[in-house]
Residue frames as a rotation matrix with the C-alpha (Angstrom) as fourth column:
MET 1
-0.584 -0.193 0.788 75.32
-0.752 -0.237 -0.615 -38.98
0.306 -0.952 -0.007 34.04
LEU 2
-0.594 0.389 -0.704 74.09
0.471 0.878 0.088 -41.84
0.652 -0.279 -0.705 36.22
LYS 3
-0.219 0.565 0.796 70.96
-0.602 -0.720 0.346 -40.60
0.768 -0.403 0.498 38.07
SER 4
0.305 0.375 0.875 70.03
-0.906 0.396 0.147 -43.77
-0.292 -0.838 0.461 39.91
LEU 5
-0.525 -0.444 -0.726 71.14
-0.547 0.830 -0.112 -47.44
0.652 0.338 -0.678 40.27
TYR 6
0.491 0.657 0.572 69.08
-0.854 0.493 0.167 -50.41
-0.172 -0.571 0.803 41.51
ILE 7
-0.474 -0.677 -0.562 70.86
-0.647 0.701 -0.299 -53.75
0.597 0.222 -0.771 42.24
SER 8
0.396 0.638 0.661 69.19
-0.900 0.413 0.140 -56.91
-0.184 -0.650 0.737 43.36
SER 9
0.777 -0.124 0.617 70.73
-0.006 0.979 0.205 -60.44
-0.629 -0.163 0.760 44.08
PHE 10
0.782 -0.617 -0.087 74.08
-0.149 -0.049 -0.988 -59.52
0.605 0.786 -0.130 42.35
VAL 11
-0.269 -0.905 -0.328 77.06
0.004 0.340 -0.940 -61.37
0.963 -0.254 -0.087 43.95
ILE 12
-0.730 -0.058 -0.682 76.99
0.656 0.223 -0.721 -60.48
0.194 -0.973 -0.125 47.61
ILE 13
-0.932 0.361 0.026 74.51
-0.356 -0.902 -0.244 -57.64
-0.065 -0.237 0.969 47.31
ASP 14
-0.579 0.794 0.185 70.93
0.618 0.575 -0.536 -58.54
-0.531 -0.196 -0.824 48.36
GLU 15
0.308 0.695 0.650 69.29
0.919 -0.393 -0.015 -55.34
0.245 0.602 -0.760 47.35
MET 16
-0.360 -0.443 -0.821 70.21
0.632 -0.763 0.135 -51.68
-0.686 -0.471 0.555 47.10
GLN 17
0.532 0.519 0.669 69.02
0.820 -0.512 -0.254 -48.42
0.211 0.684 -0.699 45.60
VAL 18
-0.273 -0.677 -0.684 71.30
0.712 -0.620 0.330 -45.40
-0.647 -0.396 0.651 45.14
ASP 19
0.785 0.488 0.381 70.21
0.619 -0.624 -0.476 -42.00
0.005 0.610 -0.792 43.76
PHE 20
-0.321 -0.945 -0.058 73.08
0.909 -0.325 0.261 -39.80
-0.266 0.031 0.963 42.43
HIS 21
0.797 0.501 -0.338 72.90
0.414 -0.860 -0.299 -35.97
-0.441 0.098 -0.892 42.23
GLU 22
0.750 -0.508 0.423 74.89
0.120 -0.524 -0.843 -33.28
0.650 0.683 -0.332 40.52
GLY 23
0.455 -0.658 0.600 78.36
-0.883 -0.418 0.211 -32.90
0.112 -0.626 -0.772 41.88
MET 24
-0.430 -0.757 -0.492 80.75
-0.626 0.643 -0.442 -35.46
0.651 0.117 -0.750 43.27
SER 25
0.752 0.595 0.283 79.60
-0.629 0.521 0.576 -38.66
0.195 -0.611 0.767 44.83
VAL 26
-0.370 -0.924 -0.098 82.01
-0.796 0.370 -0.479 -40.99
0.479 -0.099 -0.872 46.77
LEU 27
0.777 0.519 -0.357 81.50
-0.310 0.808 0.502 -44.57
0.549 -0.279 0.788 47.69
THR 28
-0.193 -0.904 0.382 83.68
-0.811 -0.072 -0.581 -45.45
0.552 -0.422 -0.719 50.71
GLY 29
0.832 0.468 0.297 84.31
-0.553 0.668 0.498 -48.46
0.034 -0.579 0.815 52.84
GLU 30
0.032 -0.861 0.508 86.88
-0.688 0.349 0.636 -50.97
-0.725 -0.370 -0.582 53.98
THR 31
-0.694 -0.357 -0.625 88.24
-0.698 0.545 0.464 -53.72
0.175 0.758 -0.628 51.73
GLY 32
-0.922 0.336 -0.191 85.54
0.325 0.942 0.087 -56.30
0.209 0.018 -0.978 50.99
ALA 33
-0.632 0.697 -0.339 82.70
-0.132 -0.528 -0.839 -53.91
-0.763 -0.486 0.426 51.59
GLY 34
0.044 0.616 0.786 81.47
0.785 0.465 -0.409 -54.33
-0.618 0.635 -0.463 48.04
LYS 35
0.152 0.005 -0.988 82.61
-0.294 -0.954 -0.050 -51.06
-0.944 0.299 -0.143 46.33
SER 36
-0.779 -0.548 -0.304 84.12
-0.482 0.215 0.850 -52.91
-0.401 0.808 -0.431 43.37
ILE 37
-0.674 0.571 0.469 80.95
0.607 0.790 -0.090 -54.98
-0.422 0.224 -0.879 43.04
ILE 38
0.343 0.784 -0.517 78.89
0.287 -0.612 -0.737 -51.84
-0.894 0.105 -0.435 42.54
ILE 39
-0.174 -0.454 -0.874 81.32
-0.758 -0.506 0.413 -50.79
-0.629 0.734 -0.256 39.66
ASP 40
-0.943 -0.191 0.274 81.00
0.004 0.813 0.582 -54.32
-0.334 0.550 -0.765 38.30
ALA 41
-0.166 0.970 0.176 77.23
0.714 0.241 -0.658 -53.92
-0.681 0.017 -0.733 38.27
ILE 42
0.448 0.256 -0.857 77.45
-0.274 -0.873 -0.404 -50.64
-0.851 0.416 -0.320 36.41
GLY 43
-0.616 -0.715 -0.331 79.85
-0.609 0.165 0.776 -52.37
-0.500 0.680 -0.537 33.96
GLN 44
-0.640 0.491 0.591 77.05
0.522 0.842 -0.134 -54.79
-0.564 0.222 -0.795 33.29
LEU 45
0.540 0.783 -0.308 74.85
0.318 -0.529 -0.787 -51.89
-0.779 0.328 -0.534 32.10
CYS 46
0.272 -0.467 -0.842 77.71
-0.711 -0.686 0.151 -50.98
-0.648 0.558 -0.519 29.76
GLY 47
0.671 0.188 -0.717 77.83
-0.708 0.450 -0.544 -54.30
0.220 0.873 0.435 28.05
ASN 48
-0.448 -0.844 0.295 80.29
-0.894 0.430 -0.127 -56.37
-0.020 -0.320 -0.947 30.13
ARG 49
-0.313 0.265 -0.912 79.94
-0.278 0.893 0.354 -60.09
0.908 0.365 -0.206 29.73
SER 50
0.126 0.531 0.838 77.61
-0.988 -0.009 0.154 -61.75
0.089 -0.847 0.524 32.35
SER 51
-0.588 -0.265 -0.764 77.69
-0.255 0.957 -0.136 -65.22
0.768 0.115 -0.630 33.85
ALA 52
0.414 0.797 -0.440 75.74
0.138 0.423 0.896 -67.32
0.900 -0.431 0.065 36.28
GLN 53
-0.254 -0.662 -0.706 78.38
0.862 0.176 -0.476 -66.71
0.439 -0.729 0.525 38.92
LEU 54
-0.871 -0.134 0.472 77.18
0.036 -0.977 -0.211 -63.17
0.489 -0.167 0.856 39.23
VAL 55
0.123 0.986 0.111 73.82
-0.321 -0.066 0.945 -64.21
0.939 -0.151 0.309 40.59
ARG 56
-0.243 -0.187 0.952 73.60
-0.953 -0.139 -0.270 -64.22
0.183 -0.972 -0.144 44.37
HIS 57
-0.932 -0.068 -0.355 73.63
-0.040 0.996 -0.084 -67.83
0.359 -0.064 -0.931 45.81
GLY 58
-0.704 0.709 -0.052 70.22
0.551 0.497 -0.671 -69.25
-0.449 -0.501 -0.740 46.26
LYS 59
-0.118 0.690 -0.714 68.50
-0.273 -0.714 -0.644 -66.66
-0.955 0.119 0.273 43.93
GLU 60
0.383 0.358 0.852 66.99
0.636 0.566 -0.524 -67.20
-0.670 0.743 -0.010 40.55
LYS 61
0.307 -0.267 0.913 68.22
0.818 -0.417 -0.397 -64.03
0.487 0.869 0.091 38.92
ALA 62
-0.424 -0.431 -0.797 70.10
0.682 -0.731 0.032 -60.76
-0.596 -0.529 0.604 39.49
ILE 63
0.600 0.606 0.523 68.60
0.791 -0.547 -0.274 -57.47
0.120 0.578 -0.807 38.41
ILE 64
-0.499 -0.659 -0.563 70.55
0.637 -0.719 0.278 -54.33
-0.588 -0.220 0.778 37.63
GLU 65
0.339 0.606 0.720 68.87
0.920 -0.372 -0.120 -51.18
0.195 0.704 -0.683 36.51
GLY 66
-0.517 -0.605 -0.606 70.26
0.649 -0.738 0.184 -47.70
-0.559 -0.298 0.774 35.81
VAL 67
0.709 0.679 0.193 68.75
0.671 -0.564 -0.481 -44.48
-0.218 0.471 -0.855 34.81
PHE 68
-0.392 -0.919 -0.041 71.01
0.815 -0.368 0.447 -42.24
-0.426 0.142 0.894 32.79
GLU 69
0.809 0.475 -0.346 70.71
0.238 -0.804 -0.546 -38.64
-0.537 0.359 -0.763 31.64
ILE 70
-0.286 -0.857 0.429 72.77
0.787 0.046 0.616 -37.88
-0.547 0.513 0.661 28.52
ASP 71
-0.083 0.186 -0.979 73.12
-0.299 -0.942 -0.154 -34.80
-0.951 0.280 0.134 26.49
GLU 72
0.740 0.429 0.518 71.75
0.388 0.357 -0.850 -34.83
-0.549 0.830 0.098 22.90
ASN 73
-0.059 -0.756 -0.652 74.56
-0.621 -0.483 0.617 -34.71
-0.781 0.441 -0.441 20.27
GLN 74
0.272 0.185 -0.944 74.98
-0.959 0.130 -0.251 -36.06
0.077 0.974 0.213 16.77
GLU 75
-0.602 -0.612 -0.512 77.03
-0.567 0.780 -0.265 -39.04
0.562 0.131 -0.817 17.69
ALA 76
-0.858 0.282 0.430 74.67
-0.286 0.434 -0.854 -40.13
-0.428 -0.856 -0.291 20.50
VAL 77
0.157 0.933 -0.325 71.61
-0.714 -0.121 -0.690 -39.80
-0.682 0.340 0.647 18.30
LYS 78
0.129 -0.183 -0.975 73.26
-0.893 0.407 -0.194 -41.77
0.432 0.895 -0.111 15.48
ALA 79
-0.847 -0.530 0.027 74.24
-0.482 0.747 -0.458 -44.54
0.222 -0.401 -0.889 18.01
PHE 80
-0.526 0.761 0.381 70.72
-0.243 0.295 -0.924 -44.95
-0.815 -0.578 0.030 19.17
GLU 81
0.343 0.603 -0.720 69.37
-0.862 -0.102 -0.496 -44.91
-0.372 0.791 0.485 15.63
GLU 82
-0.314 -0.615 -0.723 71.82
-0.830 0.547 -0.105 -47.76
0.460 0.568 -0.683 14.84
ILE 83
-0.999 0.027 -0.027 70.28
0.036 0.884 -0.467 -50.07
0.011 -0.467 -0.884 17.52
GLY 84
-0.491 0.870 0.033 66.70
0.365 0.171 0.915 -48.98
0.791 0.462 -0.401 16.61
ILE 85
-0.050 0.422 -0.905 65.93
0.993 -0.074 -0.090 -47.08
-0.105 -0.904 -0.415 19.83
ASP 86
0.553 0.305 0.775 64.43
0.471 -0.882 0.010 -43.55
0.687 0.359 -0.632 19.81
PHE 87
-0.538 -0.843 0.003 66.86
0.489 -0.316 -0.813 -41.09
0.686 -0.436 0.582 21.51
ASP 88
0.710 0.695 0.115 65.75
0.304 -0.449 0.840 -39.70
0.635 -0.561 -0.530 24.88
ASN 89
0.072 -0.670 0.739 67.66
-0.601 -0.621 -0.504 -37.58
0.796 -0.408 -0.447 27.44
ASP 90
-0.037 -0.047 0.998 66.67
-0.910 0.414 -0.014 -40.10
-0.412 -0.909 -0.058 30.12
ILE 91
-0.041 -0.076 -0.996 67.74
-0.620 0.784 -0.034 -43.65
0.783 0.617 -0.079 29.24
ILE 92
0.387 0.234 0.892 66.66
-0.860 0.441 0.257 -46.55
-0.333 -0.867 0.372 31.39
ILE 93
-0.223 -0.568 -0.792 68.91
-0.700 0.659 -0.275 -49.68
0.678 0.493 -0.545 31.10
HIS 94
0.422 0.481 0.768 67.47
-0.868 0.459 0.190 -52.91
-0.261 -0.747 0.612 32.63
LYS 95
-0.206 -0.528 -0.824 69.45
-0.677 0.685 -0.270 -56.12
0.707 0.502 -0.498 32.73
GLU 96
0.627 0.362 0.690 68.51
-0.730 0.581 0.359 -59.48
-0.271 -0.729 0.629 34.28
ILE 97
-0.415 -0.752 -0.512 71.10
-0.739 0.607 -0.294 -62.23
0.531 0.256 -0.808 34.68
HIS 98
0.645 0.764 -0.023 69.52
-0.681 0.588 0.437 -65.70
0.348 -0.266 0.899 35.28
ALA 99
0.348 -0.520 0.780 70.94
-0.668 0.446 0.595 -68.57
-0.657 -0.729 -0.192 37.29
ASN 100
0.658 -0.071 0.750 71.21
0.383 0.889 -0.252 -70.68
-0.648 0.452 0.612 34.19
GLY 101
-0.334 -0.942 0.034 73.67
0.632 -0.197 0.749 -68.17
-0.699 0.272 0.661 32.71
LYS 102
-0.218 0.375 0.901 71.27
0.904 -0.269 0.331 -66.41
0.367 0.887 -0.280 30.24
SER 103
-0.576 0.058 -0.815 70.52
0.458 -0.803 -0.381 -62.68
-0.677 -0.593 0.436 30.41
THR 104
0.207 0.672 0.711 68.07
0.961 -0.275 -0.019 -60.26
0.183 0.688 -0.702 29.02
ILE 105
-0.674 -0.445 -0.589 68.58
0.498 -0.863 0.081 -56.52
-0.545 -0.239 0.804 28.38
LYS 106
0.315 0.815 0.486 66.12
0.944 -0.319 -0.077 -53.78
0.093 0.484 -0.870 27.76
VAL 107
-0.864 -0.482 -0.146 66.73
0.479 -0.876 0.054 -50.12
-0.154 -0.023 0.988 26.82
ASN 108
-0.721 0.690 -0.060 63.73
-0.664 -0.714 -0.225 -47.95
-0.198 -0.122 0.973 27.66
TYR 109
0.000 0.769 0.639 61.64
-0.491 0.557 -0.670 -51.12
-0.871 -0.314 0.378 28.04
ARG 110
0.783 0.259 -0.566 62.67
-0.622 0.321 -0.714 -52.47
-0.004 0.911 0.412 24.58
PRO 111
0.742 -0.497 0.450 64.68
0.275 0.838 0.472 -55.71
-0.611 -0.227 0.758 24.20
VAL 112
0.661 -0.573 -0.484 68.15
-0.723 -0.316 -0.614 -55.28
0.199 0.756 -0.623 22.77
THR 113
0.719 -0.559 -0.413 71.27
0.459 0.828 -0.322 -57.46
0.522 0.042 0.852 22.36
ASN 114
0.584 -0.608 -0.539 74.47
0.521 -0.229 0.822 -57.03
-0.623 -0.761 0.183 24.40
ALA 115
-0.328 -0.672 0.664 76.21
0.937 -0.142 0.319 -55.98
-0.120 0.727 0.676 21.16
ALA 116
0.198 0.564 0.802 73.65
0.535 -0.747 0.394 -53.09
0.821 0.351 -0.450 20.92
LEU 117
0.939 0.179 -0.293 74.23
0.343 -0.425 0.838 -52.05
0.025 -0.887 -0.460 24.46
LYS 118
0.053 -0.993 -0.106 77.94
0.813 -0.019 0.582 -51.80
-0.580 -0.117 0.806 23.80
ILE 119
-0.230 -0.101 0.968 77.22
0.862 -0.482 0.155 -49.28
0.451 0.870 0.198 21.00
ILE 120
0.454 0.497 0.740 75.52
0.151 -0.861 0.486 -46.81
0.878 -0.109 -0.466 23.22
ALA 121
0.639 -0.169 -0.750 77.53
0.760 0.286 0.583 -47.52
0.116 -0.943 0.312 26.35
PRO 122
-0.504 -0.864 -0.022 80.22
0.851 -0.492 -0.182 -44.80
0.147 -0.111 0.983 25.67
TYR 123
-0.515 0.340 0.787 77.47
-0.009 -0.920 0.391 -42.17
0.857 0.194 0.477 25.77
LEU 124
0.595 0.738 -0.320 76.01
0.268 0.193 0.944 -43.40
0.758 -0.647 -0.083 29.07
ILE 125
0.952 -0.276 0.129 78.99
-0.212 -0.295 0.932 -43.32
-0.219 -0.915 -0.340 31.39
HIS 126
0.374 -0.902 -0.217 82.72
-0.443 0.032 -0.896 -43.40
0.815 0.431 -0.388 31.53
ILE 127
0.990 -0.140 -0.014 84.30
0.080 0.477 0.875 -45.90
-0.116 -0.868 0.484 33.93
HIS 128
0.425 -0.902 0.073 87.91
-0.509 -0.305 -0.805 -44.91
0.748 0.305 -0.589 34.63
SER 129
0.651 -0.318 0.689 89.48
-0.547 0.432 0.717 -47.83
-0.526 -0.844 0.107 36.44
GLN 130
-0.411 -0.907 0.089 92.37
-0.557 0.328 0.763 -50.12
-0.722 0.264 -0.640 35.48
PHE 131
-0.963 -0.142 0.228 91.89
0.080 0.660 0.747 -51.45
-0.257 0.738 -0.624 31.92
GLU 132
-0.333 0.912 0.241 88.26
0.892 0.387 -0.232 -50.29
-0.305 0.138 -0.942 31.82
THR 133
-0.515 0.158 -0.843 88.26
-0.160 -0.983 -0.087 -46.85
-0.842 0.090 0.532 30.26
GLN 134
0.231 0.797 0.558 85.34
0.491 0.400 -0.774 -46.84
-0.840 0.453 -0.299 27.87
THR 135
0.922 0.340 0.182 86.30
0.340 -0.494 -0.800 -44.00
-0.182 0.800 -0.572 25.50
ILE 136
0.712 -0.605 -0.356 89.63
-0.481 -0.790 0.379 -42.36
-0.511 -0.099 -0.854 25.98
PHE 137
-0.260 -0.910 0.322 91.76
-0.413 0.406 0.815 -45.20
-0.873 0.079 -0.481 24.89
SER 138
0.266 0.441 0.857 89.71
0.659 0.565 -0.496 -45.97
-0.703 0.697 -0.140 21.88
ILE 139
-0.775 -0.628 -0.073 91.56
0.380 -0.555 0.740 -44.46
-0.505 0.545 0.669 18.82
LYS 140
-0.534 0.519 0.668 88.32
0.747 -0.081 0.660 -44.10
0.397 0.851 -0.345 16.82
ASN 141
0.576 0.746 -0.333 86.91
0.812 -0.473 0.342 -41.67
0.098 -0.468 -0.879 19.45
HIS 142
-0.290 -0.829 -0.478 89.93
0.861 -0.444 0.249 -39.37
-0.419 -0.339 0.842 19.51
ILE 143
-0.852 -0.022 0.523 88.77
0.379 -0.715 0.587 -37.10
0.361 0.699 0.618 16.76
THR 144
0.202 0.979 0.015 85.22
0.530 -0.122 0.839 -36.88
0.824 -0.162 -0.544 18.32
ILE 145
0.389 -0.088 -0.917 86.72
0.905 -0.149 0.399 -35.95
-0.172 -0.985 0.022 21.69
LEU 146
-0.677 -0.722 -0.144 88.94
0.662 -0.682 0.311 -33.25
-0.323 0.115 0.940 20.16
ASP 147
-0.584 0.536 0.610 85.97
0.363 -0.500 0.786 -31.77
0.726 0.681 0.097 18.22
ARG 148
0.483 0.822 -0.303 83.86
0.653 -0.107 0.749 -31.58
0.583 -0.560 -0.589 21.40
PHE 149
0.041 -0.579 -0.814 86.73
0.904 -0.325 0.277 -29.91
-0.425 -0.748 0.511 23.25
ILE 150
-0.885 -0.413 0.214 87.23
0.465 -0.765 0.445 -27.22
-0.020 0.493 0.870 20.56
ASP 151
-0.086 0.967 -0.239 83.34
0.796 -0.077 -0.600 -26.71
-0.599 -0.242 -0.764 20.26
ASP 152
0.259 0.194 -0.946 83.82
-0.291 -0.918 -0.268 -24.31
-0.921 0.345 -0.182 17.37
ASP 153
0.655 0.100 0.749 83.57
0.535 0.638 -0.553 -25.24
-0.533 0.763 0.365 13.67
THR 154
0.927 -0.348 -0.142 85.70
-0.373 -0.804 -0.464 -22.26
0.047 0.483 -0.874 12.70
TYR 155
0.072 -0.949 0.307 88.85
-0.865 0.094 0.493 -23.87
-0.496 -0.302 -0.814 14.08
ARG 156
0.051 0.016 0.999 87.93
0.145 0.989 -0.024 -27.27
-0.988 0.146 0.048 12.58
ASN 157
0.864 0.333 0.378 87.39
0.405 -0.013 -0.914 -25.80
-0.300 0.943 -0.146 9.16
ASP 158
0.678 -0.710 -0.190 90.58
-0.735 -0.654 -0.176 -23.78
0.001 0.259 -0.966 9.31
TYR 159
-0.092 -0.714 0.694 92.50
-0.512 0.631 0.582 -26.96
-0.854 -0.302 -0.424 10.28
LEU 160
0.406 0.271 0.873 90.93
0.523 0.715 -0.465 -28.85
-0.750 0.645 0.148 7.33
ASP 161
0.999 -0.008 -0.051 91.97
-0.047 -0.558 -0.829 -26.00
-0.021 0.830 -0.557 4.97
TYR 162
0.303 -0.949 0.088 95.52
-0.927 -0.272 0.258 -25.96
-0.221 -0.160 -0.962 6.21
TYR 163
-0.018 -0.287 0.958 95.60
-0.211 0.938 0.277 -29.77
-0.977 -0.197 -0.077 6.09
ARG 164
0.749 0.312 0.584 94.48
0.468 0.375 -0.800 -29.87
-0.468 0.873 0.135 2.47
HIS 165
0.825 -0.551 -0.123 97.08
-0.532 -0.685 -0.499 -27.23
0.191 0.477 -0.858 1.52
TYR 166
0.085 -0.851 0.518 99.72
-0.779 0.268 0.567 -29.30
-0.621 -0.452 -0.640 3.31
ARG 167
0.229 0.046 0.972 98.72
0.251 0.962 -0.105 -32.36
-0.940 0.269 0.208 1.38
ASP 168
0.985 0.118 0.124 98.91
0.149 -0.233 -0.961 -30.45
-0.084 0.965 -0.248 -1.87
LEU 169
0.541 -0.840 -0.036 102.45
-0.841 -0.539 -0.042 -29.28
0.016 0.053 -0.998 -1.02
VAL 170
-0.014 -0.473 0.881 103.49
-0.471 0.780 0.412 -32.76
-0.882 -0.409 -0.234 -0.10
LYS 171
0.615 0.375 0.694 102.15
0.419 0.590 -0.690 -34.03
-0.668 0.715 0.205 -3.42
LYS 172
0.959 -0.259 -0.113 103.99
-0.260 -0.654 -0.711 -31.33
0.110 0.711 -0.694 -5.30
ILE 173
0.160 -0.949 0.271 107.29
-0.939 -0.062 0.338 -32.06
-0.304 -0.309 -0.901 -3.54
ARG 174
0.061 -0.159 0.985 106.86
-0.020 0.987 0.160 -35.81
-0.998 -0.029 0.057 -4.18
ASP 175
0.885 0.292 0.362 106.15
0.334 0.144 -0.932 -35.12
-0.324 0.945 0.030 -7.90
ILE 176
0.766 -0.630 -0.127 109.27
-0.633 -0.703 -0.324 -33.04
0.115 0.329 -0.937 -8.08
ASN 177
0.005 -0.765 0.644 111.37
-0.800 0.383 0.462 -35.59
-0.600 -0.517 -0.610 -6.36
GLU 178
0.245 0.187 0.951 110.11
0.190 0.953 -0.236 -38.30
-0.951 0.239 0.198 -8.74
VAL 179
0.914 -0.037 -0.405 111.21
-0.379 -0.439 -0.815 -36.38
-0.148 0.898 -0.415 -11.87
ASP 180
0.658 -0.697 0.284 114.02
0.714 0.697 0.057 -38.25
-0.238 0.166 0.957 -13.63
MET 181
0.836 -0.523 -0.164 117.09
-0.522 -0.851 0.049 -35.83
-0.166 0.045 -0.985 -13.27
SER 182
0.715 -0.699 -0.003 120.14
0.598 0.614 -0.515 -37.30
0.362 0.366 0.857 -15.19
ASP 183
0.184 -0.775 -0.605 123.60
0.704 -0.325 0.631 -36.26
-0.686 -0.542 0.486 -14.12
GLU 184
-0.593 -0.425 0.684 123.96
0.799 -0.414 0.435 -34.44
0.099 0.805 0.586 -17.45
ARG 185
0.180 0.781 0.598 120.85
0.537 -0.587 0.606 -32.44
0.824 0.212 -0.525 -16.93
ILE 186
0.809 0.038 -0.587 121.84
0.571 -0.295 0.766 -31.54
-0.144 -0.955 -0.260 -13.34
GLU 187
-0.151 -0.955 -0.257 125.22
0.772 -0.276 0.573 -30.46
-0.618 -0.112 0.778 -14.52
TYR 188
-0.435 0.132 0.890 123.66
0.743 -0.506 0.438 -28.35
0.508 0.853 0.122 -17.29
TYR 189
0.659 0.732 0.173 121.26
0.457 -0.572 0.681 -26.55
0.598 -0.370 -0.711 -14.83
GLN 190
0.564 -0.486 -0.667 124.19
0.656 -0.227 0.720 -26.01
-0.501 -0.844 0.191 -12.44
SER 191
-0.505 -0.753 0.421 126.22
0.849 -0.346 0.400 -24.41
-0.156 0.559 0.814 -15.27
GLN 192
-0.111 0.638 0.762 123.37
0.602 -0.566 0.562 -22.25
0.790 0.521 -0.322 -16.17
TYR 193
0.851 0.408 -0.332 122.85
0.484 -0.362 0.796 -21.14
0.205 -0.838 -0.505 -12.55
GLU 194
0.130 -0.878 -0.460 126.57
0.776 -0.198 0.598 -20.35
-0.616 -0.436 0.656 -12.14
GLU 195
-0.603 -0.348 0.718 126.65
0.765 -0.507 0.397 -18.26
0.226 0.789 0.572 -15.30
LEU 196
0.251 0.732 0.633 123.57
0.395 -0.675 0.624 -16.25
0.884 0.094 -0.458 -14.30
LYS 197
0.763 0.017 -0.646 124.86
0.634 -0.207 0.745 -15.83
-0.121 -0.978 -0.169 -10.74
ASP 198
-0.185 -0.954 -0.234 128.13
0.809 -0.283 0.515 -14.25
-0.558 -0.094 0.824 -11.99
LEU 199
-0.281 0.084 0.956 126.42
0.762 -0.587 0.275 -11.78
0.584 0.806 0.101 -14.28
GLU 200
-0.405 0.128 -0.905 126.08
0.653 -0.653 -0.385 -8.16
-0.640 -0.747 0.181 -13.08
TYR 201
-0.147 0.442 0.885 123.65
0.894 -0.323 0.310 -5.97
0.423 0.837 -0.347 -14.75
THR 202
-0.935 -0.112 -0.335 123.24
0.265 -0.850 -0.456 -2.19
-0.234 -0.515 0.825 -14.35
ASP 203
-0.107 0.945 -0.310 119.99
0.144 -0.294 -0.945 -0.33
-0.984 -0.145 -0.105 -14.61
GLU 204
0.027 0.071 -0.997 120.86
-0.852 -0.520 -0.060 0.76
-0.523 0.851 0.047 -18.11
ASP 205
-0.920 -0.316 -0.233 121.65
-0.392 0.787 0.476 -2.82
0.033 0.529 -0.848 -19.16
ILE 206
-0.692 0.702 0.169 118.35
0.452 0.603 -0.657 -3.97
-0.563 -0.379 -0.735 -17.85
GLU 207
0.096 0.708 -0.700 116.51
-0.272 -0.658 -0.703 -1.10
-0.958 0.257 0.129 -19.66
ASN 208
-0.310 -0.310 -0.899 118.26
-0.917 -0.152 0.369 -1.94
-0.251 0.938 -0.237 -22.89
LEU 209
-0.999 -0.026 0.022 117.33
-0.019 0.970 0.242 -5.67
-0.028 0.242 -0.970 -22.66
GLU 210
-0.325 0.942 -0.080 113.77
0.378 0.052 -0.924 -4.76
-0.867 -0.330 -0.373 -21.95
HIS 211
0.095 0.266 -0.959 113.78
-0.639 -0.723 -0.264 -2.55
-0.763 0.638 0.101 -24.99
GLU 212
-0.685 -0.481 -0.548 115.28
-0.728 0.426 0.536 -5.34
-0.024 0.766 -0.642 -27.11
ALA 213
-0.824 0.486 0.291 112.70
0.365 0.849 -0.382 -7.82
-0.433 -0.208 -0.877 -25.84
GLU 214
0.058 0.891 -0.450 109.92
0.027 -0.452 -0.892 -5.37
-0.998 0.040 -0.050 -26.82
MET 215
-0.139 -0.228 -0.964 111.40
-0.930 -0.305 0.206 -5.07
-0.341 0.925 -0.169 -30.30
MET 216
-0.968 -0.249 0.032 111.52
-0.227 0.920 0.319 -8.78
-0.109 0.301 -0.947 -30.60
LYS 217
-0.401 0.900 0.172 107.86
0.438 0.353 -0.827 -9.03
-0.805 -0.256 -0.535 -29.71
ASN 218
0.355 0.557 -0.751 106.91
-0.442 -0.608 -0.660 -6.41
-0.824 0.566 0.030 -32.46
TYR 219
-0.522 -0.567 -0.637 109.08
-0.832 0.172 0.528 -8.29
-0.190 0.806 -0.561 -34.90
GLU 220
-0.931 0.152 0.333 107.25
0.174 0.984 0.038 -11.41
-0.322 0.093 -0.942 -34.37
LYS 221
0.030 0.991 -0.134 103.93
0.292 -0.137 -0.947 -9.63
-0.956 -0.010 -0.293 -34.88
LEU 222
0.223 -0.067 -0.973 105.15
-0.784 -0.605 -0.137 -8.02
-0.579 0.793 -0.188 -38.12
ASN 223
-0.817 -0.517 -0.254 106.61
-0.567 0.643 0.515 -11.16
-0.103 0.565 -0.819 -39.46
THR 224
-0.638 0.637 0.433 103.24
0.396 0.754 -0.525 -12.96
-0.661 -0.163 -0.733 -38.80
HIS 225
0.341 0.743 -0.576 101.30
-0.112 -0.576 -0.810 -10.23
-0.933 0.341 -0.113 -40.61
MET 226
-0.132 -0.484 -0.865 103.76
-0.902 -0.302 0.307 -10.25
-0.410 0.821 -0.397 -43.52
ARG 227
-0.961 -0.210 0.181 103.42
-0.135 0.925 0.356 -14.04
-0.242 0.317 -0.917 -43.95
THR 228
-0.269 0.943 0.194 99.72
0.509 0.310 -0.803 -13.71
-0.818 -0.117 -0.564 -43.84
PHE 229
0.314 0.268 -0.911 99.75
-0.461 -0.796 -0.393 -10.90
-0.830 0.543 -0.126 -46.45
ASP 230
-0.565 -0.622 -0.542 102.00
-0.780 0.187 0.598 -12.88
-0.271 0.760 -0.590 -48.84
SER 231
-0.803 0.354 0.480 99.73
0.307 0.935 -0.176 -15.96
-0.511 0.006 -0.860 -48.53
SER 232
0.160 0.975 -0.152 96.67
0.353 -0.201 -0.914 -13.98
-0.922 0.092 -0.377 -49.48
ARG 233
0.177 -0.123 -0.977 98.35
-0.773 -0.631 -0.061 -12.24
-0.609 0.766 -0.206 -52.41
THR 234
-0.870 -0.490 0.063 99.49
-0.395 0.767 0.505 -15.66
-0.296 0.414 -0.861 -53.77
VAL 235
-0.433 0.776 0.458 96.05
0.567 0.630 -0.531 -16.98
-0.700 0.030 -0.713 -53.57
THR 236
0.367 0.660 -0.655 94.74
-0.027 -0.697 -0.717 -13.89
-0.930 0.281 -0.238 -55.43
GLU 237
-0.291 -0.587 -0.756 97.38
-0.849 -0.206 0.487 -14.16
-0.442 0.783 -0.438 -58.23
CYS 238
-0.923 -0.092 0.374 96.54
0.040 0.943 0.331 -17.82
-0.383 0.320 -0.866 -58.74
ASP 239
0.059 0.980 0.189 92.79
0.502 0.134 -0.854 -17.02
-0.863 0.145 -0.484 -59.09
């Protein structure tokens, strides 16, 4: 939130001070009154490129200073750490544009580059005018915006679990599709399917098959024991 704005010798503005309060503030006036110049001045505090033409005619420098109140969150703190400035809920951005075209920027009275100012700008204010949206149209911010809107890690974690499951299924389907299936093998599987599909089993048939399968299991066990017994006896006879 922009709490206050000071502008001096910027384009046609001699000097002005505006304090903003909670709620909606509206700047009104006829065409040419300077409304867009105030937005341009705020844009300078967001890292827009400056030039000597922005300094009021006959002045040595233009001064723009804004006081911003921002909520502490992980992304904002990380952005301030990136530019080497301690995070504070009240941020003072001071920019001077000199008549020779050079400019100086300070964040909480510490000098920074314009590139550093652009890093923290999305957390200071959002300018919604033609071609000047700071955050919404930036693809890299979409996930962050969605996470803030949800405001509940439960939904995010559930989504990640479902997404991982989806990716696993996609991989399995891809692996199956990549298996080399010859025409002969497909024809064989098709014939097996048709044969099984045409079979009709009664409950008695199923019971007999289960009994036969159990006998086969027992046969395998007995056969294994017998082979083991014969081998041990042969060794004994040889001894």
